[in-house]
C-alpha positions as CSV (number, residue, x, y, z in Angstrom):
1,M,-0.2,28.0,-17.3
2,T,0.5,26.8,-21.1
3,G,1.5,23.5,-22.2
4,F,1.0,20.4,-24.0
5,W,-2.5,19.6,-22.3
6,P,-5.0,21.7,-23.9
7,S,-8.5,22.0,-22.1
8,P,-11.6,22.6,-24.4
9,T,-13.9,21.9,-21.9
10,G,-12.1,24.3,-19.3
11,R,-11.7,21.4,-16.6
12,K,-7.7,20.4,-16.7
13,E,-6.9,16.9,-17.2
14,T,-4.1,15.6,-14.4
15,L,-2.2,12.6,-15.2
16,K,0.4,10.7,-13.4
17,I,2.1,7.7,-15.3
18,A,4.1,5.1,-13.9
19,T,6.3,2.4,-15.5
20,F,6.2,-0.9,-13.8
21,W,6.9,-4.6,-13.6
22,W,4.0,-7.1,-13.0
23,A,3.8,-10.8,-13.5
24,G,7.3,-11.0,-15.5
25,R,6.7,-8.1,-17.9
26,R,7.0,-4.2,-17.8
27,H,3.6,-2.4,-18.1
28,V,2.4,1.4,-18.0
29,G,-0.3,2.5,-15.9
30,R,-2.2,5.5,-14.7
31,L,-1.9,6.3,-10.8
32,S,-4.9,6.9,-9.0
33,A,-5.4,10.3,-7.2
34,D,-4.1,8.9,-4.0
35,E,-1.1,7.4,-5.5
36,R,-2.0,4.0,-4.0
37,D,-3.1,2.1,-7.2
38,V,-2.1,1.8,-10.9
39,T,-4.3,0.5,-13.5
40,P,-2.3,-0.8,-16.7
41,L,-3.1,1.0,-19.7
42,A,-3.7,-0.7,-23.1
43,L,-0.4,0.4,-25.2
44,G,0.8,-2.9,-26.7
45,D,4.4,-4.6,-27.0
46,R,5.8,-1.1,-27.2
47,A,5.1,-0.3,-23.8
48,H,6.7,-3.6,-22.8
49,A,9.9,-2.6,-24.3
50,V,10.3,0.9,-23.6
51,G,7.8,2.1,-20.7
52,A,6.0,5.3,-20.6
53,L,8.1,6.6,-23.7
54,A,5.3,4.4,-25.9
55,L,2.6,6.6,-24.2
56,V,4.3,9.7,-24.8
57,E,5.0,8.9,-28.4
58,A,1.5,7.9,-29.0
59,M,-0.1,10.8,-27.6
60,A,2.3,13.0,-30.1
61,E,0.9,11.2,-33.1
62,G,-2.7,12.5,-31.5
63,S,-3.8,9.3,-29.7
64,P,-5.5,9.8,-26.4
65,V,-4.9,8.5,-23.1
66,P,-5.6,4.7,-23.8
67,K,-8.0,2.8,-22.1
68,A,-7.4,0.3,-19.3
69,S,-6.1,-3.3,-19.9
70,G,-6.9,-4.4,-16.8
71,A,-7.8,-3.9,-13.0
72,A,-6.3,-1.4,-10.9
73,L,-3.2,-2.9,-8.9
74,P,-2.2,-1.6,-5.3
75,L,1.1,0.1,-6.1
76,S,2.7,-1.8,-2.9
77,A,2.4,-5.0,-5.4
78,V,4.1,-3.9,-8.2
79,K,7.7,-3.0,-8.8
80,L,8.3,0.4,-10.1
81,D,10.8,1.0,-13.1
82,A,12.1,4.2,-14.3
83,P,9.4,6.1,-16.3
84,I,11.5,6.0,-19.6
85,P,13.9,3.1,-18.7
86,V,15.1,3.2,-22.2
87,P,15.3,6.8,-23.5
88,R,15.5,7.2,-27.0
89,R,18.9,8.9,-26.9
90,N,21.3,10.6,-24.6
91,I,19.7,12.7,-21.8
92,F,20.2,16.6,-22.2
93,C,21.4,18.2,-18.9
94,V,22.0,21.3,-17.9
95,G,25.2,22.5,-15.7
96,L,25.4,25.4,-13.3
97,N,21.9,26.7,-13.5
98,Y,21.4,27.7,-9.9
99,R,23.4,30.7,-8.8
100,A,24.3,29.0,-5.7
101,H,25.4,26.0,-7.1
102,A,27.4,27.6,-9.7
103,S,29.4,29.5,-6.8
104,E,30.0,26.3,-5.0
105,F,31.0,24.4,-8.2
106,A,33.9,27.1,-9.2
107,A,34.9,27.3,-5.5
108,S,35.5,23.5,-5.9
109,G,37.9,23.9,-8.4
110,V,36.1,20.8,-10.2
111,G,35.8,22.8,-13.3
112,G,39.2,24.1,-13.4
113,P,40.0,27.8,-12.5
114,R,37.5,30.6,-13.5
115,A,37.5,34.5,-13.1
116,P,34.8,35.7,-10.6
117,Q,32.9,37.3,-13.4
118,Q,32.7,33.8,-15.1
119,V,31.1,31.8,-12.3
120,V,27.4,32.4,-13.4
121,P,27.2,31.0,-17.0
122,E,26.5,33.7,-19.9
123,F,24.7,31.0,-22.0
124,P,23.2,27.5,-20.9
125,V,25.9,24.7,-20.1
126,I,24.6,21.5,-21.8
127,F,26.0,18.3,-21.6
128,S,24.6,14.7,-21.5
129,K,24.1,11.4,-20.1
130,V,23.8,7.9,-21.8
131,P,20.7,6.3,-21.6
132,E,22.2,3.0,-20.2
133,S,23.0,5.2,-17.1
134,V,19.2,5.0,-16.3
135,I,18.1,3.1,-13.3
136,A,14.7,2.7,-11.5
137,P,13.4,3.9,-7.9
138,D,14.9,1.9,-5.1
139,A,17.6,0.4,-7.4
140,A,21.1,0.5,-6.2
141,I,23.6,3.5,-7.5
142,R,27.0,1.3,-7.4
143,I,30.2,3.0,-6.6
144,P,32.8,1.5,-9.2
145,D,35.7,-0.2,-7.4
146,G,39.0,1.4,-8.4
147,L,37.6,3.8,-10.7
148,S,36.3,6.8,-8.7
149,S,36.3,7.6,-5.1
150,S,34.4,11.1,-5.5
151,I,30.7,9.7,-6.3
152,D,28.4,12.8,-6.0
153,Y,24.5,13.3,-6.0
154,E,22.4,16.0,-8.0
155,A,18.8,16.5,-7.6
156,E,17.2,17.7,-10.6
157,L,13.9,18.5,-11.8
158,A,13.6,16.9,-15.5
159,V,11.6,18.1,-18.3
160,V,9.8,15.3,-20.8
161,I,9.3,16.7,-24.4
162,G,5.7,15.7,-25.7
163,K,5.9,17.2,-29.3
164,S,8.7,17.6,-31.8
165,G,10.3,20.8,-32.9
166,T,13.3,22.7,-33.9
167,N,14.2,26.4,-33.2
168,I,11.2,26.4,-31.0
169,P,11.2,30.3,-29.5
170,P,10.9,30.5,-25.7
171,S,7.2,31.7,-26.4
172,R,6.1,28.3,-27.7
173,A,8.3,26.3,-25.6
174,M,5.8,25.0,-23.1
175,D,3.7,23.6,-25.8
176,H,6.3,21.0,-26.5
177,V,6.4,19.7,-22.7
178,W,4.4,16.5,-21.7
179,G,5.6,16.8,-18.0
180,Y,8.5,16.2,-15.7
181,T,9.9,13.5,-13.8
182,I,13.1,13.3,-11.5
183,V,16.5,12.6,-12.4
184,N,19.5,12.4,-10.0
185,D,22.6,13.1,-12.0
186,V,25.0,11.5,-10.2
187,T,28.4,12.4,-10.7
188,A,32.2,11.0,-10.5
189,R,33.7,14.0,-9.5
190,D,37.3,12.4,-10.1
191,L,36.6,11.6,-13.5
192,Q,35.0,15.2,-13.9
193,R,38.1,16.7,-13.5
194,R,40.5,14.6,-14.7
195,H,38.9,14.5,-18.4
196,Q,37.7,18.5,-18.5
197,Q,34.5,17.1,-19.9
198,W,31.4,15.8,-18.2
199,L,30.2,12.8,-20.3
200,L,32.2,10.0,-19.0
201,G,31.8,11.4,-15.2
202,K,28.3,11.4,-15.5
203,S,27.4,8.4,-17.7
204,L,28.5,5.3,-15.5
205,D,26.0,2.4,-15.1
206,T,23.5,3.3,-12.4
207,F,24.5,7.1,-12.6
208,A,20.9,8.3,-13.7
209,P,18.0,7.3,-11.2
210,M,15.0,8.1,-12.7
211,G,11.4,8.4,-11.3
212,P,9.1,7.7,-9.7
213,W,6.9,8.5,-12.4
214,L,6.0,11.2,-15.1
215,A,3.7,14.1,-14.1
216,C,2.0,15.9,-16.7
217,T,2.2,19.8,-16.8
218,N,-1.4,20.1,-15.1
219,E,0.1,18.5,-12.2
220,L,2.9,21.1,-11.6
221,D,4.1,24.0,-12.7
222,G,8.0,23.3,-13.2
223,A,8.7,27.2,-13.0
224,H,7.1,27.2,-9.4
225,T,8.0,24.0,-7.5
226,R,10.5,23.1,-5.0
227,V,13.6,20.6,-5.3
228,R,15.0,18.8,-2.2
229,C,17.4,16.2,-1.6
230,W,18.4,14.4,1.8
231,I,21.3,11.8,2.4
232,N,20.2,9.7,5.0
233,D,18.2,11.9,7.2
234,E,20.4,14.9,6.4
235,L,18.6,17.7,4.1
236,R,21.6,18.6,1.9
237,Q,19.6,20.8,-1.2
238,D,16.6,22.6,-0.9
239,A,15.6,25.2,-3.5
240,P,12.7,26.7,-5.3
241,T,12.7,26.3,-9.2
242,E,12.1,30.3,-9.3
243,D,16.0,30.3,-8.7
244,L,16.9,28.8,-12.0
245,I,19.3,31.1,-13.9
246,F,17.8,29.8,-17.4
247,D,14.2,28.9,-17.2
248,I,12.8,26.0,-18.8
249,P,11.4,27.9,-21.8
250,T,15.1,29.5,-22.5
251,L,16.5,25.8,-22.0
252,I,14.1,24.3,-24.6
253,S,14.8,27.0,-27.0
254,T,18.6,26.7,-26.9
255,I,18.5,23.3,-27.3
256,S,16.4,23.1,-30.0
257,A,18.3,25.7,-31.9
258,G,19.3,23.5,-34.6
259,I,18.8,20.0,-32.7
260,T,15.5,18.5,-33.5
261,L,13.6,17.7,-30.2
262,Y,11.2,14.7,-30.2
263,P,8.8,13.2,-28.2
264,G,10.1,11.1,-25.0
265,D,13.4,13.5,-25.0
266,I,14.5,14.4,-21.4
267,I,15.9,17.5,-20.1
268,A,17.5,17.6,-16.7
269,T,17.2,21.0,-15.9
270,G,20.3,21.4,-13.1
271,T,20.8,21.0,-9.6
272,P,20.5,23.3,-6.5
273,A,23.5,24.1,-4.0
274,G,24.2,21.5,-1.5
275,V,25.9,18.7,-3.7
276,G,28.6,16.9,-1.8
277,I,31.7,18.7,-3.5
278,G,30.2,21.9,-2.1
279,F,31.2,21.1,1.5
280,D,34.6,21.3,3.2
281,P,35.5,18.7,3.6
282,P,33.2,17.0,0.8
283,K,30.6,14.7,1.6
284,F,30.5,12.2,-1.4
285,L,28.3,9.3,-1.3
286,R,29.4,6.1,0.4
287,R,28.3,2.4,0.4
288,G,25.2,2.0,2.8
289,D,23.9,5.7,2.2
290,R,20.7,6.3,0.9
291,V,19.6,9.4,-1.8
292,R,16.0,10.6,-1.3
293,I,14.8,13.2,-3.5
294,D,11.3,14.9,-3.5
295,I,9.9,17.6,-5.8
296,Q,6.6,19.1,-5.3
297,G,3.8,17.7,-7.5
298,I,6.0,14.6,-8.7
299,G,6.7,12.8,-5.6
300,T,9.9,11.3,-4.0
301,L,12.7,9.1,-5.8
302,S,15.1,7.1,-3.4
303,N,18.0,5.0,-4.0
304,P,20.3,3.2,-2.1
305,V,24.3,3.5,-2.4
306,E,26.2,0.1,-2.9
């Protein structure tokens, strides 16, 4: 597996990075192997402002992983933030990137009428979510009163770019990947249908839960992992990333064709079948629900709905 993490000694470095609040300030730290403790890293004021984006940017400039700035803290004693709580720009998102989800979306009618041959897209469907929609693990997804009654969940593996590039060929794409996190691409289906484009329905406040941390490419292979999502205790989504229609190198190559990707850019790679709109009748989120997403090699992202 190629990637951002060279191994001149032959020994792969593994790394999970959390952004968290401690003593009234935002910090960035390295998780212990058992994920019970987090050790703050010496990243300066930039980390207090933008979380783990500061680390990704520093490493893109050639800096090693910083030294510890203090003793390890029990993870239970800190409050996790989204790993990149202040993305540098909109999150790139991919629609209809699992065949079964493309079929259930077409059957729902949200995207308008489609001919059968158009169910699976010929090219990646790219849209975005505004940075301000990002929230932390355990923060509440808020149902907006009077604006939408069709709030849906979408569990997604998200790629974090580690090295700038434009017109990146698929064969070199993984050299630009720092690692991965989880994004819940929360969606107001009625707004999506009404406006016939996806930015508004995808970008409401609290509509991008992210976390629980970043995992480098030596922690998992994004091409061979598993995405699962539960609503309360009901398993709704469960698929391997081998089922992606357009793989990660293709997505990076497509987006970077004429658009420069920068360290810290986030690409949410699409959601499997099992979203709320795919049921008959639909199973949209309700106040009191909890959405729990698990991706092998990363961890679990959980958020209540209120």
